[in-house]
N, C-alpha and C positions, 0 to 999 in steps of 0.2 A: 440652434442660435444663430446662425448666418442667415435661414430662411425667415425669421423673424426681423431681422437687421435690414435685410432686404427689403421686406415688406413695409417696415417703418419708414426707408427711404421712398420707397415708392408711392406712399401714402403723402409723405412731405411734399414730394415734387407735384403730386397732384393737386394737392390742397393749394398749394401756392399760385399754381397755375390759374385754379378756379377764382381764386381771391383776386388774383390780378385782373381779371377780365371786369370792366366798368360797362355795365349796361346803362345805355342812355335812351331815354324815353323820347322819340321823334314826334310822338304823336300828342302835342299839346297845344296846335294852332286851331284857328278856326277862319270860317271864310265869312266875310261880311256881306257877301251878295246872297239873296236868296234864292237866285237861279243858278242851276248848274251851268249851263251854257253862257259863256259872256264873250262878247268881240271886243278885241282890244285894238288899237293903233301901234302901228310898227313901220320901223325903217327897214330898207334893204340895204345893208352896204355890203358889197362883194360876195352875195349869196348867203349872208349872215344876218337873222333876225335880231334886232335891236329894240329892246323897248324901253320906254320912259317910264320910271318909278318913281313915287314921292314917298319919301321917308322924312319924317319931322319936319315938314313944310321945306323940304329939299328936293331938288329933282336930281335923278341920278340915272343913267343908262347902263342897261344890262344886256348881256348876250343871251338869247333863249336858246337853251340846249334841253331837249324835253327828254333826253336820255341822262341826264346828270342832275345831280343834286345843286342847290343854289349856292354858291361860294361868292363870300366878299374879300374885299382886300383887307389888310390889317389897319390902312390906313383909315378906311370907310368903318372898320370896327371900331377903331378908338373915337371917331367923330360922332357916332350915333350912341344911342343906349342900346345895350344888349344884354341879356341874361345868359351867363355861360351855363351851358348843360353838361359839360363834360369834357373828356379829350379822347380822341380816338387814334389809334396806330393805323399807318397806312402803308403800303407798299407797291411801288410802280413797277410796270412790265420788266426793268431792269434789275428789280431787287432792290431797287435803293428805299429804305425805310425812313418815314418822319413821323410827325403827330400832327393832326388838324385840332384847333380848338372848334367845338359844336356850341353856336349860340343860336339863340332866339331872339329874333327881331319884334318888340310890340308894335 
């Protein structure tokens, strides 16, 4: 009886962990340019690459980091149209956890 109870508790814990994982498909975008290679203008500010981007006919400046995902501020997210894809849990190197909203920008 104890083995069955332990097995049921284990299955319950495993199933709750599996169902809590939200899968976000980030492969939803497309490239408007027909050519793979493209040159863009940039500014070099203190060794950082700054690029100008136009979203909904407004100009914005972004820091280009080839090793990171694109991140936008909450203010920018509130001022442009975005499609919410989901939320992901993140943890930094000090162990502090938080969540991020993942959006798609048309």
